[in-house]
Phi, psi and omega in degrees: 000118183279146181225141178287322186237108182233156172096202185254129178236113170295134171275098194297139169287160175257118181281136173235152167240108191068232176261003186261144175298133181246079186297324180296327176289326176298315178296321180296318177299312181296323178298324178288317179296331182300336180287346182262166182273045177282149184278343181160197186222147172253125179249146177068032172270188179299318179298332180275009179056040188304323184286350179259008183250149170280165178296325178293320176296320179299316179299317179300322181289316181294321178296318179295321178297316178299319183289333186262334184294134181297151176303143181090348177260146186265152172243118177249131182247133170289123186229013182292134176231180186275349175233158179296316179300315180292323178298315181294316180297315182291323174304312181290331174296317178290325176299319184294338179254011168122001180290137177273336180203162181244135175259116193241108175281160178285151168304148185218351181298317176263052191303327181297337183261001182277068178285171178303318181293319179297311181295323177299309181300318181297306183293323178295318180294316179299315182295324178296321187267346185280143180269000176227160181298150183249132173248122182283135186247113178258105179221071188297334181293337176261323187264337188074010180237129177253130171278105183294146184307320181298322179289319179302318178299317176300311183297328183296346178284344179288130184297341179254007171255106196250354183190177180225138164252115185253105187249010179291338183079000179270104190293336178296336178303314181296321181297332178279338186261309193305320180293347192242005179258162179301154184301328183263014177273128187266122173258114182246129180275144185247014181238124179293346177288333191232033179302305185294311177305324179293318179298316179300328181278353177115005175298151182267351179167202188209142171249115196228134172291316184296343178292346172295325184254341183220056183297322183294319179295320180294319176296323178300317181299313181296312182297313182297321177299312180300328180276358179080016182264070191292322181297316177292323178295322180297319179294324178289324176299315180295322182292328181284332189304315181297319177292320179298319178297319183296311187275346179255332185243305189287310186246346175066207188300324174299323178290322177297315181296326178291318177302321176298320181299316181300325185273001176096009175260169175272123173258295178075187183282162168273167180264137177297143024275358174296149184249154182293161177291134176294142180302324183297337180277341188297320179300321179298316179294322178300317179293323177295318177295316178301316182295319177296314182296337183272349179280000000 
């Protein structure tokens, strides 16, 4: 089954120095990631603190990603805004500075009004107006809006809607979608807890926050699965789970950025209103990274 978007894509963090964007640190991280067999990068996702950035800052990051990303790797930009017009405009602005595809979350401020008909109209209009392919982003824990499987299947028929990032962590969602979408439609899982189960169900890859701090482990899971070494892939998935829990549930983005620092990448601070990692949490994350690296 051919897929347009396959493999492992880190959902890149956004580096700050104080409250200021640190684009040079962003470039340094990408340059290090380029040495790995990653398929590309997602900029301006939830992990990238996208809602805390100005549009100008966002453009600087996408431009830097395009200029720094190694040939053959893709740049996917998060472009969801609260109106259809702004989403389309911002998508095309990011396309102009080098994004290969747009990751589009649903509008959520008026979440009670985000019915199936409203969301269908929104995504079809964005796909019609976008100059790059659109990947639908289902992340109900952040938006409070679920793209129902039936709607996603409908949207997959549009020639410019080419994929899904499924971040709910509910593996049955993929089971409801994958048998009913076009063969070249890419289903990418967004939860580090279920990389292997998603691949077994037919996902083409993953967009992962934890890949910022543990890219090798994420790549191992994908490679071992592709080689048919399911038992070994299972062991890598189980080994990754404790760190993923710490950086995605217990400590969140500050914990992820600290884990990156341990691994030799630039993490740095989060942007307020998010708060820095408590000193008391650092030894736990250090031990989790050490344990993963020793497996």
